[in-house]
Backbone as XML, in Angstrom:
<?xml version="1.0"?>
<chain id="A" units="angstrom">
  <residue number="1" name="MET">
    <atom name="N" x="105.270" y="75.253" z="81.681"/>
    <atom name="CA" x="106.081" y="75.131" z="82.874"/>
    <atom name="C" x="106.100" y="73.659" z="83.293"/>
  </residue>
  <residue number="2" name="ARG">
    <atom name="N" x="107.251" y="73.170" z="83.650"/>
    <atom name="CA" x="107.438" y="71.781" z="84.059"/>
    <atom name="C" x="107.606" y="71.712" z="85.573"/>
  </residue>
  <residue number="3" name="ILE">
    <atom name="N" x="106.847" y="70.803" z="86.210"/>
    <atom name="CA" x="106.934" y="70.604" z="87.660"/>
    <atom name="C" x="107.285" y="69.141" z="87.909"/>
  </residue>
  <residue number="4" name="GLU">
    <atom name="N" x="108.429" y="68.909" z="88.533"/>
    <atom name="CA" x="108.883" y="67.548" z="88.818"/>
    <atom name="C" x="108.033" y="66.931" z="89.926"/>
  </residue>
  <residue number="5" name="LYS">
    <atom name="N" x="107.712" y="65.647" z="89.769"/>
    <atom name="CA" x="106.932" y="64.882" z="90.744"/>
    <atom name="C" x="107.649" y="63.566" z="91.012"/>
  </residue>
  <residue number="6" name="SER">
    <atom name="N" x="107.254" y="62.849" z="92.070"/>
    <atom name="CA" x="107.893" y="61.563" z="92.381"/>
    <atom name="C" x="107.614" y="60.526" z="91.302"/>
  </residue>
  <residue number="7" name="TRP">
    <atom name="N" x="106.538" y="60.692" z="90.547"/>
    <atom name="CA" x="106.131" y="59.735" z="89.522"/>
    <atom name="C" x="106.544" y="60.142" z="88.110"/>
  </residue>
  <residue number="8" name="GLY">
    <atom name="N" x="107.086" y="61.338" z="87.959"/>
    <atom name="CA" x="107.457" y="61.873" z="86.641"/>
    <atom name="C" x="107.398" y="63.385" z="86.693"/>
  </residue>
  <residue number="9" name="TYR">
    <atom name="N" x="106.527" y="63.989" z="85.869"/>
    <atom name="CA" x="106.392" y="65.442" z="85.904"/>
    <atom name="C" x="105.069" y="65.892" z="85.296"/>
  </residue>
  <residue number="10" name="GLU">
    <atom name="N" x="104.681" y="67.111" z="85.652"/>
    <atom name="CA" x="103.528" y="67.776" z="85.047"/>
    <atom name="C" x="104.057" y="68.823" z="84.078"/>
  </residue>
  <residue number="11" name="GLU">
    <atom name="N" x="103.481" y="68.887" z="82.925"/>
    <atom name="CA" x="103.799" y="69.939" z="81.953"/>
    <atom name="C" x="102.548" y="70.809" z="81.847"/>
  </residue>
  <residue number="12" name="ILE">
    <atom name="N" x="102.591" y="71.992" z="82.467"/>
    <atom name="CA" x="101.432" y="72.880" z="82.468"/>
    <atom name="C" x="101.405" y="73.674" z="81.168"/>
  </residue>
  <residue number="13" name="ILE">
    <atom name="N" x="100.318" y="73.531" z="80.440"/>
    <atom name="CA" x="100.140" y="74.230" z="79.170"/>
    <atom name="C" x="99.418" y="75.550" z="79.405"/>
  </residue>
  <residue number="14" name="GLU">
    <atom name="N" x="98.399" y="75.527" z="80.253"/>
    <atom name="CA" x="97.607" y="76.726" z="80.587"/>
    <atom name="C" x="97.046" y="76.541" z="81.986"/>
  </residue>
  <residue number="15" name="ASN">
    <atom name="N" x="97.059" y="77.582" z="82.791"/>
    <atom name="CA" x="96.464" y="77.514" z="84.119"/>
    <atom name="C" x="95.837" y="78.862" z="84.468"/>
  </residue>
  <residue number="16" name="GLY">
    <atom name="N" x="94.791" y="79.206" z="83.720"/>
    <atom name="CA" x="94.019" y="80.408" z="84.000"/>
    <atom name="C" x="92.710" y="79.989" z="84.634"/>
  </residue>
  <residue number="17" name="PHE">
    <atom name="N" x="91.598" y="80.486" z="84.102"/>
    <atom name="CA" x="90.292" y="80.055" z="84.585"/>
    <atom name="C" x="90.157" y="78.549" z="84.381"/>
  </residue>
  <residue number="18" name="TYR">
    <atom name="N" x="90.649" y="78.064" z="83.236"/>
    <atom name="CA" x="90.740" y="76.639" z="82.956"/>
    <atom name="C" x="92.205" y="76.229" z="82.977"/>
  </residue>
  <residue number="19" name="CYS">
    <atom name="N" x="92.436" y="74.942" z="83.228"/>
    <atom name="CA" x="93.794" y="74.406" z="83.267"/>
    <atom name="C" x="93.909" y="73.260" z="82.268"/>
  </residue>
  <residue number="20" name="CYS">
    <atom name="N" x="95.038" y="73.191" z="81.574"/>
    <atom name="CA" x="95.359" y="72.065" z="80.706"/>
    <atom name="C" x="96.799" y="71.683" z="80.993"/>
  </residue>
  <residue number="21" name="LYS">
    <atom name="N" x="97.020" y="70.415" z="81.309"/>
    <atom name="CA" x="98.386" y="69.966" z="81.563"/>
    <atom name="C" x="98.552" y="68.512" z="81.193"/>
  </residue>
  <residue number="22" name="LEU">
    <atom name="N" x="99.794" y="68.118" z="81.010"/>
    <atom name="CA" x="100.160" y="66.735" z="80.741"/>
    <atom name="C" x="100.726" y="66.145" z="82.023"/>
  </residue>
  <residue number="23" name="LEU">
    <atom name="N" x="100.222" y="64.988" z="82.414"/>
    <atom name="CA" x="100.770" y="64.246" z="83.549"/>
    <atom name="C" x="101.615" y="63.140" z="82.938"/>
  </residue>
  <residue number="24" name="VAL">
    <atom name="N" x="102.922" y="63.318" z="82.967"/>
    <atom name="CA" x="103.846" y="62.388" z="82.307"/>
    <atom name="C" x="104.444" y="61.459" z="83.360"/>
  </residue>
  <residue number="25" name="TYR">
    <atom name="N" x="103.967" y="60.223" z="83.355"/>
    <atom name="CA" x="104.462" y="59.204" z="84.287"/>
    <atom name="C" x="105.647" y="58.499" z="83.641"/>
  </residue>
  <residue number="26" name="THR">
    <atom name="N" x="106.799" y="58.540" z="84.309"/>
    <atom name="CA" x="108.020" y="57.941" z="83.769"/>
    <atom name="C" x="108.369" y="56.617" z="84.439"/>
  </residue>
  <residue number="27" name="LYS">
    <atom name="N" x="107.617" y="56.262" z="85.489"/>
    <atom name="CA" x="107.879" y="55.005" z="86.190"/>
    <atom name="C" x="106.593" y="54.497" z="86.831"/>
  </residue>
  <residue number="28" name="PRO">
    <atom name="N" x="106.520" y="53.188" z="87.048"/>
    <atom name="CA" x="105.330" y="52.627" z="87.686"/>
    <atom name="C" x="105.275" y="53.033" z="89.156"/>
  </residue>
  <residue number="29" name="ILE">
    <atom name="N" x="104.252" y="53.769" z="89.518"/>
    <atom name="CA" x="104.073" y="54.272" z="90.878"/>
    <atom name="C" x="102.631" y="54.743" z="91.003"/>
  </residue>
  <residue number="30" name="ALA">
    <atom name="N" x="102.149" y="54.823" z="92.214"/>
    <atom name="CA" x="100.808" y="55.364" z="92.458"/>
    <atom name="C" x="100.934" y="56.774" z="93.013"/>
  </residue>
  <residue number="31" name="SER">
    <atom name="N" x="100.086" y="57.657" z="92.531"/>
    <atom name="CA" x="100.050" y="59.016" z="93.066"/>
    <atom name="C" x="99.449" y="58.975" z="94.467"/>
  </residue>
  <residue number="32" name="SER">
    <atom name="N" x="99.462" y="60.084" z="95.150"/>
    <atom name="CA" x="98.818" y="60.164" z="96.449"/>
    <atom name="C" x="97.308" y="59.990" z="96.287"/>
  </residue>
  <residue number="33" name="MET">
    <atom name="N" x="96.653" y="59.521" z="97.341"/>
    <atom name="CA" x="95.197" y="59.527" z="97.350"/>
    <atom name="C" x="94.809" y="60.917" z="97.852"/>
  </residue>
  <residue number="34" name="HIS">
    <atom name="N" x="93.986" y="61.624" z="97.067"/>
    <atom name="CA" x="93.687" y="63.007" z="97.392"/>
    <atom name="C" x="92.364" y="63.446" z="96.784"/>
  </residue>
  <residue number="35" name="TYR">
    <atom name="N" x="91.987" y="64.668" z="97.102"/>
    <atom name="CA" x="90.812" y="65.274" z="96.484"/>
    <atom name="C" x="91.000" y="66.784" z="96.437"/>
  </residue>
  <residue number="36" name="HIS">
    <atom name="N" x="90.124" y="67.421" z="95.692"/>
    <atom name="CA" x="90.147" y="68.879" z="95.546"/>
    <atom name="C" x="88.766" y="69.409" z="95.932"/>
  </residue>
  <residue number="37" name="GLU">
    <atom name="N" x="88.739" y="70.442" z="96.739"/>
    <atom name="CA" x="87.452" y="71.014" z="97.152"/>
    <atom name="C" x="86.797" y="71.815" z="96.033"/>
  </residue>
  <residue number="38" name="ARG">
    <atom name="N" x="87.607" y="72.430" z="95.149"/>
    <atom name="CA" x="87.062" y="73.292" z="94.097"/>
    <atom name="C" x="87.306" y="72.785" z="92.679"/>
  </residue>
  <residue number="39" name="LYS">
    <atom name="N" x="88.366" y="72.058" z="92.481"/>
    <atom name="CA" x="88.798" y="71.673" z="91.135"/>
    <atom name="C" x="87.934" y="70.565" z="90.533"/>
  </residue>
  <residue number="40" name="HIS">
    <atom name="N" x="87.532" y="70.744" z="89.293"/>
    <atom name="CA" x="86.783" y="69.753" z="88.507"/>
    <atom name="C" x="87.728" y="69.272" z="87.413"/>
  </residue>
  <residue number="41" name="GLU">
    <atom name="N" x="88.031" y="67.967" z="87.385"/>
    <atom name="CA" x="89.050" y="67.426" z="86.478"/>
    <atom name="C" x="88.479" y="66.418" z="85.486"/>
  </residue>
  <residue number="42" name="THR">
    <atom name="N" x="89.085" y="66.379" z="84.328"/>
    <atom name="CA" x="88.864" y="65.303" z="83.366"/>
    <atom name="C" x="90.241" y="64.779" z="82.968"/>
  </residue>
  <residue number="43" name="PHE">
    <atom name="N" x="90.438" y="63.470" z="83.076"/>
    <atom name="CA" x="91.678" y="62.811" z="82.665"/>
    <atom name="C" x="91.410" y="62.033" z="81.387"/>
  </residue>
  <residue number="44" name="VAL">
    <atom name="N" x="92.305" y="62.166" z="80.401"/>
    <atom name="CA" x="92.246" y="61.381" z="79.162"/>
    <atom name="C" x="93.608" y="60.708" z="78.989"/>
  </residue>
  <residue number="45" name="VAL">
    <atom name="N" x="93.609" y="59.386" z="78.892"/>
    <atom name="CA" x="94.865" y="58.650" z="78.729"/>
    <atom name="C" x="95.327" y="58.787" z="77.288"/>
  </residue>
  <residue number="46" name="GLN">
    <atom name="N" x="96.517" y="59.356" z="77.107"/>
    <atom name="CA" x="97.109" y="59.506" z="75.777"/>
    <atom name="C" x="97.871" y="58.243" z="75.392"/>
  </residue>
  <residue number="47" name="ASP">
    <atom name="N" x="98.641" y="57.720" z="76.324"/>
    <atom name="CA" x="99.355" y="56.454" z="76.125"/>
    <atom name="C" x="99.753" y="55.907" z="77.483"/>
  </residue>
  <residue number="48" name="GLY">
    <atom name="N" x="100.216" y="54.672" z="77.514"/>
    <atom name="CA" x="100.562" y="54.018" z="78.776"/>
    <atom name="C" x="99.389" y="53.221" z="79.311"/>
  </residue>
  <residue number="49" name="LEU">
    <atom name="N" x="99.583" y="52.606" z="80.472"/>
    <atom name="CA" x="98.541" y="51.817" z="81.128"/>
    <atom name="C" x="98.439" y="52.268" z="82.574"/>
  </residue>
  <residue number="50" name="PHE">
    <atom name="N" x="97.233" y="52.620" z="82.990"/>
    <atom name="CA" x="96.987" y="53.160" z="84.315"/>
    <atom name="C" x="95.804" y="52.458" z="84.950"/>
  </residue>
  <residue number="51" name="SER">
    <atom name="N" x="95.667" y="52.643" z="86.247"/>
    <atom name="CA" x="94.432" y="52.263" z="86.930"/>
    <atom name="C" x="94.097" y="53.392" z="87.886"/>
  </residue>
  <residue number="52" name="LEU">
    <atom name="N" x="92.811" y="53.487" z="88.172"/>
    <atom name="CA" x="92.302" y="54.579" z="88.984"/>
    <atom name="C" x="91.325" y="53.998" z="89.989"/>
  </residue>
  <residue number="53" name="ARG">
    <atom name="N" x="91.423" y="54.484" z="91.227"/>
    <atom name="CA" x="90.370" y="54.154" z="92.184"/>
    <atom name="C" x="89.783" y="55.450" z="92.698"/>
  </residue>
  <residue number="54" name="VAL">
    <atom name="N" x="88.470" y="55.411" z="92.826"/>
    <atom name="CA" x="87.709" y="56.600" z="93.187"/>
    <atom name="C" x="86.832" y="56.247" z="94.384"/>
  </residue>
  <residue number="55" name="GLN">
    <atom name="N" x="86.860" y="57.080" z="95.394"/>
    <atom name="CA" x="85.984" y="56.884" z="96.553"/>
    <atom name="C" x="85.001" y="58.039" z="96.603"/>
  </residue>
  <residue number="56" name="PRO">
    <atom name="N" x="83.815" y="57.925" z="97.078"/>
    <atom name="CA" x="83.265" y="56.770" z="97.791"/>
    <atom name="C" x="82.634" y="55.739" z="96.866"/>
  </residue>
  <residue number="57" name="TYR">
    <atom name="N" x="82.765" y="55.929" z="95.546"/>
    <atom name="CA" x="82.087" y="55.053" z="94.595"/>
    <atom name="C" x="82.607" y="53.622" z="94.620"/>
  </residue>
  <residue number="58" name="SER">
    <atom name="N" x="83.908" y="53.443" z="94.667"/>
    <atom name="CA" x="84.474" y="52.102" z="94.591"/>
    <atom name="C" x="85.889" y="52.106" z="95.151"/>
  </residue>
  <residue number="59" name="LEU">
    <atom name="N" x="86.235" y="51.023" z="95.819"/>
    <atom name="CA" x="87.612" y="50.856" z="96.283"/>
    <atom name="C" x="88.417" y="50.031" z="95.293"/>
  </residue>
  <residue number="60" name="GLU">
    <atom name="N" x="87.746" y="49.542" z="94.241"/>
    <atom name="CA" x="88.419" y="48.732" z="93.227"/>
    <atom name="C" x="89.142" y="49.623" z="92.235"/>
  </residue>
  <residue number="61" name="TRP">
    <atom name="N" x="90.234" y="49.097" z="91.690"/>
    <atom name="CA" x="90.995" y="49.804" z="90.669"/>
    <atom name="C" x="90.329" y="49.585" z="89.317"/>
  </residue>
  <residue number="62" name="ARG">
    <atom name="N" x="90.188" y="50.652" z="88.529"/>
    <atom name="CA" x="89.638" y="50.587" z="87.164"/>
    <atom name="C" x="90.794" y="50.808" z="86.186"/>
  </residue>
  <residue number="63" name="PHE">
    <atom name="N" x="91.058" y="49.839" z="85.305"/>
    <atom name="CA" x="92.155" y="49.993" z="84.345"/>
    <atom name="C" x="91.783" y="51.006" z="83.270"/>
  </residue>
  <residue number="64" name="MET">
    <atom name="N" x="92.778" y="51.776" z="82.857"/>
    <atom name="CA" x="92.596" y="52.799" z="81.829"/>
    <atom name="C" x="93.761" y="52.725" z="80.852"/>
  </residue>
  <residue number="65" name="GLU">
    <atom name="N" x="93.433" y="52.733" z="79.556"/>
    <atom name="CA" x="94.453" y="52.728" z="78.509"/>
    <atom name="C" x="94.132" y="53.820" z="77.496"/>
  </residue>
  <residue number="66" name="GLN">
    <atom name="N" x="94.901" y="53.884" z="76.444"/>
    <atom name="CA" x="94.778" y="54.951" z="75.441"/>
    <atom name="C" x="93.319" y="55.194" z="75.059"/>
  </residue>
  <residue number="67" name="GLY">
    <atom name="N" x="92.905" y="56.467" z="75.160"/>
    <atom name="CA" x="91.558" y="56.869" z="74.778"/>
    <atom name="C" x="90.538" y="56.836" z="75.906"/>
  </residue>
  <residue number="68" name="ASP">
    <atom name="N" x="90.828" y="56.126" z="76.993"/>
    <atom name="CA" x="89.905" y="56.099" z="78.125"/>
    <atom name="C" x="89.944" y="57.437" z="78.851"/>
  </residue>
  <residue number="69" name="TYR">
    <atom name="N" x="88.820" y="57.795" z="79.448"/>
    <atom name="CA" x="88.766" y="59.054" z="80.196"/>
    <atom name="C" x="87.873" y="58.906" z="81.415"/>
  </residue>
  <residue number="70" name="VAL">
    <atom name="N" x="88.034" y="59.825" z="82.342"/>
    <atom name="CA" x="87.221" y="59.866" z="83.545"/>
    <atom name="C" x="87.021" y="61.326" z="83.936"/>
  </residue>
  <residue number="71" name="VAL">
    <atom name="N" x="85.827" y="61.633" z="84.459"/>
    <atom name="CA" x="85.502" y="62.972" z="84.944"/>
    <atom name="C" x="85.412" y="62.907" z="86.464"/>
  </residue>
  <residue number="72" name="LEU">
    <atom name="N" x="86.126" y="63.813" z="87.136"/>
    <atom name="CA" x="86.182" y="63.838" z="88.600"/>
    <atom name="C" x="85.668" y="65.181" z="89.113"/>
  </residue>
  <residue number="73" name="PRO">
    <atom name="N" x="84.428" y="65.223" z="89.596"/>
    <atom name="CA" x="83.890" y="66.461" z="90.162"/>
    <atom name="C" x="84.619" y="66.837" z="91.462"/>
  </residue>
  <residue number="74" name="PRO">
    <atom name="N" x="84.521" y="68.090" z="91.892"/>
    <atom name="CA" x="85.136" y="68.496" z="93.161"/>
    <atom name="C" x="84.686" y="67.575" z="94.301"/>
  </residue>
  <residue number="75" name="GLY">
    <atom name="N" x="85.607" y="67.297" z="95.214"/>
    <atom name="CA" x="85.311" y="66.461" z="96.371"/>
    <atom name="C" x="85.478" y="64.977" z="96.129"/>
  </residue>
  <residue number="76" name="THR">
    <atom name="N" x="85.819" y="64.564" z="94.896"/>
    <atom name="CA" x="85.984" y="63.144" z="94.576"/>
    <atom name="C" x="87.374" y="62.674" z="95.004"/>
  </residue>
  <residue number="77" name="VAL">
    <atom name="N" x="87.424" y="61.757" z="95.947"/>
    <atom name="CA" x="88.703" y="61.192" z="96.398"/>
    <atom name="C" x="89.191" y="60.237" z="95.313"/>
  </residue>
  <residue number="78" name="HIS">
    <atom name="N" x="90.456" y="60.405" z="94.888"/>
    <atom name="CA" x="90.976" y="59.559" z="93.814"/>
    <atom name="C" x="92.468" y="59.306" z="93.966"/>
  </residue>
  <residue number="79" name="GLN">
    <atom name="N" x="92.898" y="58.204" z="93.349"/>
    <atom name="CA" x="94.315" y="57.815" z="93.307"/>
    <atom name="C" x="94.573" y="57.149" z="91.974"/>
  </residue>
  <residue number="80" name="LEU">
    <atom name="N" x="95.655" y="57.530" z="91.330"/>
    <atom name="CA" x="96.021" y="57.016" z="90.020"/>
    <atom name="C" x="97.290" y="56.189" z="90.132"/>
  </residue>
  <residue number="81" name="ARG">
    <atom name="N" x="97.296" y="55.013" z="89.520"/>
    <atom name="CA" x="98.488" y="54.152" z="89.511"/>
    <atom name="C" x="98.943" y="53.946" z="88.075"/>
  </residue>
  <residue number="82" name="CYS">
    <atom name="N" x="100.253" y="54.104" z="87.854"/>
    <atom name="CA" x="100.853" y="53.858" z="86.546"/>
    <atom name="C" x="101.392" y="52.433" z="86.521"/>
  </residue>
  <residue number="83" name="HIS">
    <atom name="N" x="100.994" y="51.663" z="85.512"/>
    <atom name="CA" x="101.501" y="50.301" z="85.330"/>
    <atom name="C" x="102.543" y="50.259" z="84.218"/>
  </residue>
  <residue number="84" name="SER">
    <atom name="N" x="102.364" y="51.116" z="83.226"/>
    <atom name="CA" x="103.296" y="51.231" z="82.104"/>
    <atom name="C" x="103.430" y="52.722" z="81.803"/>
  </residue>
  <residue number="85" name="PRO">
    <atom name="N" x="104.652" y="53.267" z="81.800"/>
    <atom name="CA" x="104.826" y="54.709" z="81.628"/>
    <atom name="C" x="104.019" y="55.278" z="80.470"/>
  </residue>
  <residue number="86" name="GLY">
    <atom name="N" x="103.516" y="56.477" z="80.672"/>
    <atom name="CA" x="102.709" y="57.129" z="79.661"/>
    <atom name="C" x="102.254" y="58.506" z="80.109"/>
  </residue>
  <residue number="87" name="THR">
    <atom name="N" x="101.318" y="59.058" z="79.354"/>
    <atom name="CA" x="100.872" y="60.436" z="79.566"/>
    <atom name="C" x="99.360" y="60.506" z="79.672"/>
  </residue>
  <residue number="88" name="ILE">
    <atom name="N" x="98.919" y="61.306" z="80.615"/>
    <atom name="CA" x="97.497" y="61.605" z="80.785"/>
    <atom name="C" x="97.320" y="63.097" z="80.537"/>
  </residue>
  <residue number="89" name="VAL">
    <atom name="N" x="96.336" y="63.450" z="79.717"/>
    <atom name="CA" x="95.982" y="64.850" z="79.503"/>
    <atom name="C" x="94.956" y="65.199" z="80.568"/>
  </residue>
  <residue number="90" name="GLU">
    <atom name="N" x="95.235" y="66.254" z="81.326"/>
    <atom name="CA" x="94.288" y="66.734" z="82.322"/>
    <atom name="C" x="93.699" y="68.056" z="81.852"/>
  </residue>
  <residue number="91" name="ALA">
    <atom name="N" x="92.377" y="68.115" z="81.780"/>
    <atom name="CA" x="91.653" y="69.357" z="81.521"/>
    <atom name="C" x="90.821" y="69.606" z="82.772"/>
  </residue>
  <residue number="92" name="SER">
    <atom name="N" x="90.933" y="70.803" z="83.338"/>
    <atom name="CA" x="90.259" y="71.054" z="84.611"/>
    <atom name="C" x="89.965" y="72.535" z="84.774"/>
  </residue>
  <residue number="93" name="THR">
    <atom name="N" x="89.296" y="72.831" z="85.872"/>
    <atom name="CA" x="89.204" y="74.220" z="86.276"/>
    <atom name="C" x="90.576" y="74.598" z="86.835"/>
  </residue>
  <residue number="94" name="HIS">
    <atom name="N" x="90.745" y="75.845" z="87.220"/>
    <atom name="CA" x="92.047" y="76.346" z="87.675"/>
    <atom name="C" x="92.696" y="75.401" z="88.680"/>
  </residue>
  <residue number="95" name="ASP">
    <atom name="N" x="93.998" y="75.161" z="88.523"/>
    <atom name="CA" x="94.764" y="74.297" z="89.413"/>
    <atom name="C" x="95.454" y="75.154" z="90.464"/>
  </residue>
  <residue number="96" name="ASP">
    <atom name="N" x="95.051" y="74.993" z="91.712"/>
    <atom name="CA" x="95.653" y="75.694" z="92.847"/>
    <atom name="C" x="96.243" y="74.638" z="93.774"/>
  </residue>
  <residue number="97" name="PRO">
    <atom name="N" x="97.573" y="74.611" z="93.949"/>
    <atom name="CA" x="98.189" y="73.587" z="94.803"/>
    <atom name="C" x="97.606" y="73.539" z="96.225"/>
  </residue>
  <residue number="98" name="GLU">
    <atom name="N" x="97.082" y="74.638" z="96.715"/>
    <atom name="CA" x="96.496" y="74.654" z="98.054"/>
    <atom name="C" x="95.128" y="73.975" z="98.091"/>
  </residue>
  <residue number="99" name="ASP">
    <atom name="N" x="94.575" y="73.617" z="96.928"/>
    <atom name="CA" x="93.285" y="72.940" z="96.841"/>
    <atom name="C" x="93.461" y="71.422" z="96.729"/>
  </residue>
  <residue number="100" name="CYS">
    <atom name="N" x="94.616" y="70.912" z="97.091"/>
    <atom name="CA" x="94.881" y="69.474" z="97.036"/>
    <atom name="C" x="94.989" y="68.956" z="98.469"/>
  </residue>
  <residue number="101" name="ILE">
    <atom name="N" x="94.027" y="68.143" z="98.867"/>
    <atom name="CA" x="94.012" y="67.575" z="100.209"/>
    <atom name="C" x="94.450" y="66.127" z="100.106"/>
  </residue>
  <residue number="102" name="ARG">
    <atom name="N" x="95.681" y="65.843" z="100.550"/>
    <atom name="CA" x="96.261" y="64.507" z="100.443"/>
    <atom name="C" x="95.864" y="63.655" z="101.649"/>
  </residue>
  <residue number="103" name="LEU">
    <atom name="N" x="95.352" y="62.451" z="101.350"/>
    <atom name="CA" x="94.935" y="61.526" z="102.391"/>
    <atom name="C" x="95.956" y="60.425" z="102.615"/>
  </residue>
  <residue number="104" name="LEU">
    <atom name="N" x="96.627" y="59.999" z="101.538"/>
    <atom name="CA" x="97.690" y="59.005" z="101.598"/>
    <atom name="C" x="98.816" y="59.445" z="100.673"/>
  </residue>
  <residue number="105" name="PRO">
    <atom name="N" x="100.080" y="59.189" z="101.037"/>
    <atom name="CA" x="101.193" y="59.592" z="100.165"/>
    <atom name="C" x="101.303" y="58.712" z="98.924"/>
  </residue>
  <residue number="106" name="SER">
    <atom name="N" x="102.145" y="59.135" z="97.984"/>
    <atom name="CA" x="102.437" y="58.324" z="96.795"/>
    <atom name="C" x="103.041" y="57.000" z="97.231"/>
  </residue>
  <residue number="107" name="GLU">
    <atom name="N" x="102.843" y="55.951" z="96.421"/>
    <atom name="CA" x="103.367" y="54.625" z="96.725"/>
    <atom name="C" x="104.202" y="54.108" z="95.568"/>
  </residue>
  <residue number="108" name="THR">
    <atom name="N" x="105.211" y="53.327" z="95.881"/>
    <atom name="CA" x="105.997" y="52.689" z="94.824"/>
    <atom name="C" x="105.453" y="51.322" z="94.519"/>
  </residue>
</chain>
């Protein structure tokens, strides 16, 4: 299932007990700053150039390119910025849209 987003789209491959989806960024933009109370996520960069900031650990952006990955336990505030269009593979526990608490909107 494809879900359109301001930054591109999500391609959901599976969303049962576990979730697997592609986050396809088609333009340089930052996602919202948000967190999940229940969801445990792992992001793996397939292609493109991204940066990620995670709170409360750091307010600095960490660059991520092909092969880089990050694990985000529940409650981790995070924001992803696309610098060069590409795809991130997300493997996580079940994805429930109501479990997304947005703190800041997406930015161009």
